[in-house]
C-alpha positions in Angstrom: 22.4 13.2 -34.0 23.8 10.9 -31.6 23.5 13.6 -28.7 19.8 14.6 -30.0 19.1 11.3 -29.4 20.6 11.0 -26.3 19.3 14.2 -24.7 15.7 12.7 -26.4 16.4 9.4 -24.0 17.6 11.3 -20.5 15.0 13.3 -20.7 12.0 10.3 -21.6 14.6 8.8 -18.4 14.0 11.7 -16.0 10.0 11.1 -16.7 9.2 7.8 -15.2 8.3 7.4 -12.0 10.8 5.0 -10.5 10.1 3.0 -7.5 12.0 0.1 -5.7 11.2 -2.6 -2.7 13.0 -3.9 -0.1 12.2 -7.7 1.6 11.6 -7.4 5.2 9.2 -10.2 5.8 8.1 -13.5 3.4 7.0 -12.5 0.1 4.2 -13.4 -1.6 2.6 -14.1 -5.1 2.3 -11.2 -6.9 -1.1 -9.8 -7.6 -2.5 -7.0 -9.7 -1.2 -3.5 -8.3 -5.3 -1.8 -8.5 -5.8 -4.6 -5.6 -3.3 -2.8 -3.1 -5.4 -1.0 -0.6 -3.6 2.4 0.7 -3.5 2.6 4.6 -3.0 5.3 6.8 -3.7 3.6 10.0 -2.7 0.1 10.9 -5.3 -2.1 10.5 -6.0 -4.7 13.6 -3.9 -7.9 11.9 -1.1 -7.7 9.0 2.3 -9.1 8.4 4.9 -6.9 7.5 6.4 -8.0 4.2 8.5 -5.1 3.3 9.1 -1.5 2.3 8.1 0.4 -1.1 9.3 3.5 -2.1 8.1 5.4 -5.1 8.9 9.5 -6.8 7.4 11.1 -9.5 9.1 14.6 -11.0 7.5 17.5 -9.7 5.5 18.4 -7.3 1.5 18.8 -6.6 -1.7 15.9 -6.7 -0.2 14.5 -10.1 3.2 13.8 -8.9 1.8 12.6 -5.7 -0.6 10.5 -7.5 1.8 8.9 -9.8 3.9 8.4 -6.8 1.7 6.6 -5.2 0.6 4.4 -8.2 4.2 3.2 -8.2 4.6 2.1 -4.8 1.1 0.0 -5.0 3.0 -1.6 -8.5 6.2 -1.8 -6.2 4.3 -3.6 -2.9 2.0 -5.7 -5.9 5.2 -7.5 -6.8 6.3 -8.6 -3.4 2.2 -10.0 -3.1 1.7 -6.6 -0.6 -2.5 -6.4 -0.3 -1.6 -3.0 1.6 0.8 0.2 2.3 1.0 1.9 5.4 1.6 5.9 4.6 1.3 8.9 6.3 -1.2 11.2 4.9 0.2 13.1 2.0 1.2 16.6 3.5 3.4 19.6 2.0 4.3 22.5 4.2 7.2 24.0 2.2 9.1 23.6 -0.9 10.9 21.2 0.9 9.4 18.9 3.2 9.9 15.5 4.7 6.9 14.2 7.0 8.2 10.8 8.8 6.1 8.4 10.3 6.0 5.2 12.2 5.5 3.1 8.9 7.0 5.6 6.0 7.6 9.1 5.0 6.3 11.1 2.3 8.6 14.2 0.7 8.0 16.7 -1.7 10.4 19.3 -3.0 10.5 21.8 -5.7 12.2 18.6 -8.1 10.1 15.2 -7.2 7.7 14.0 -5.0 9.0 10.8 -3.2 6.5 8.1 -1.0 7.8 5.7 0.9 5.4 3.3 2.9 5.4 0.0 4.7 4.0 -3.2 1.9 1.7 -5.0 4.5 -0.8 -8.3 3.8 -4.0 -8.0 5.5 -5.7 -11.2 5.8 
């Protein structure tokens, strides 16, 4: 019975959308994740706050949406109201796209999006 419970917990943990952030500038008060805007090109004026990462098991649009939601939550925690990322692109079953501001990695197991958390006045 303990083994079944442990296995169930491992499966549920694998479904979670993990994320992280690294503060590289000046953090601001936390905001609501829905107020974080995604940028594929740098705005004219912005302040870099940190680097955010989000991932989700699987590939495809749903996994990309979940990973994107996670980086928005991570950015909101450090007070960023924007994230600079590359346009999501998946060309192969294992593809990493690097840009000046972040990377998107898609493989058959998970989708990970990394971006630069910014504050736009």
